[in-house]
N, C-alpha and C positions, 0 to 999 in steps of 0.2 A: 472520603475525600466529599462534602457537600454540593447542595445543586442550587442552583438559583433559579427559581420559575419566574418568569418577568412575562404581567398579560395587560394584552393592552389591548380597550375594550375601546371602537370608533362608534362616536356616536352621529348621527346624523342633522341633531342641528351644531351650527357653528358656534364655538363656546366665542365671546367678547371677554377682554378684558382692557381699563384704564386706567392711569392713574393724574390725580390732579395732583399739584401744589403751588402754593407760592411760599412769597419769600421775599421777607419785607425791611429793607434794609437801615440805618439810621437818618435818616435825609430820606425817613417813607412812603419810598418808591417802591413799588411792591412789582414784583415780576410774576408771573405766571406761565407755570410750565406744564405738561403734560408726555403720557407717553401715550400711544394713538395702536391697538391692537385686532382692531375689526376687519379691515380689507387691504389688498392689495388695488384698490382700484382708485384710479388720479382722483382730485377734490380738488376744487376753487375755491378761489378768496376774491370773498364781493363786497363793496365797499360801498356805500345807499346815503345816500347825501341825505342831510336831514332838512327838515319841510316843514311848514307853522305849526304841525300834530306830528309828528314823532322826531326824533334826537338822531342822529347822524348815526348811520354803523356799520362794523368791519363785522362779515361772519367765513366761518370756515364750514364747507357742506363734504358735501360724496352727493345726494341725494337730492339735491335743485338743491334753488335761492331759497323757498319757502322752507323749507328742514333741514336748517343748520345745526352740527354739534354742540358748535359754542359759536362767539364773541364778543365783541366789548363794544358799548357807546363810546359819542363822545362824551359825557359824561364819567367817564369813565367802569362803572358797573362793566362786571363778569361774567359773561352767563356759559356756564360748561353740563354736559352732561359724562355721569363714568356710565359705563353697564356695569350690572347685576343678573346674577344666578337667578334668580324670582325677583317678582312685583303683583301687583293688585292696583286694580282700577277701583274705587271712592266711586259709589255709583248717584250721581243724581241729578237727576231729569229736567234741572229746573237751570243749570246751569251749561251754555255753550258749551260742545265738547269740542275739543282741541288731541291735536295730537301730540304728541311728547315734543318731538323735536321739531314742533311749530308751537310750541312756546319760546325758542328763543330768538327766533328773532319778534314776535309780540314784545317781550318784556327788555328785550333789546328800547324797543323802537318807541317805547314808553313810560318806564320807569326810570328816574335820578337813580334813587341807594338802594339800596337792600330790602327796610323797607314794605319802601312802592311795585320792590318785584313780589313780595311774600305777597303784598294788600294785590297785586293781578292776576299770582299764581291761580288767590280764594274765590277768584271770579271765573274760572271755569271747570269742567270739568274735564281731565285729562286722562286722557288715555294710551295705556303702556299698554307695549307686546309686539312680540313676532308677527304677528295675527295681519299684523294693517303695512307692516315691509317696515319693525321697524326693531330694534334691539331692546335690551330690554334695562333703562337705562333711567335712574333716580336725580332729584336733581337736593344739593344737602346745601344748607347756607353755613 
């Protein structure tokens, strides 16, 4: 008789995982969805009106209105973060420093298009990592 040995490893770090997907129909409507496997903590949906300097946005967060993990602005731009097993921060001391989750709100408030969002990202040194109380995430165009 063969025996199966199952080894279970318990990691002290929380393993995060998520998937973001989109679909575009023939009428050019775009739907965005995601799985969210980070936490059982409650979250919030925040609606922030447009102003002279900022787009109107809706953001979803668990860590406060300034640290959302996804959202969309009134121009139709969607930004969402996905967890990854590891990441690194390119160091540039000449750029303002922002945490990865802060960038969601900054980009949504200021960008109208994907290209303008990428331009905004390039203006900051974005810090990634759990040592700041954030999951390891990435942004992908």
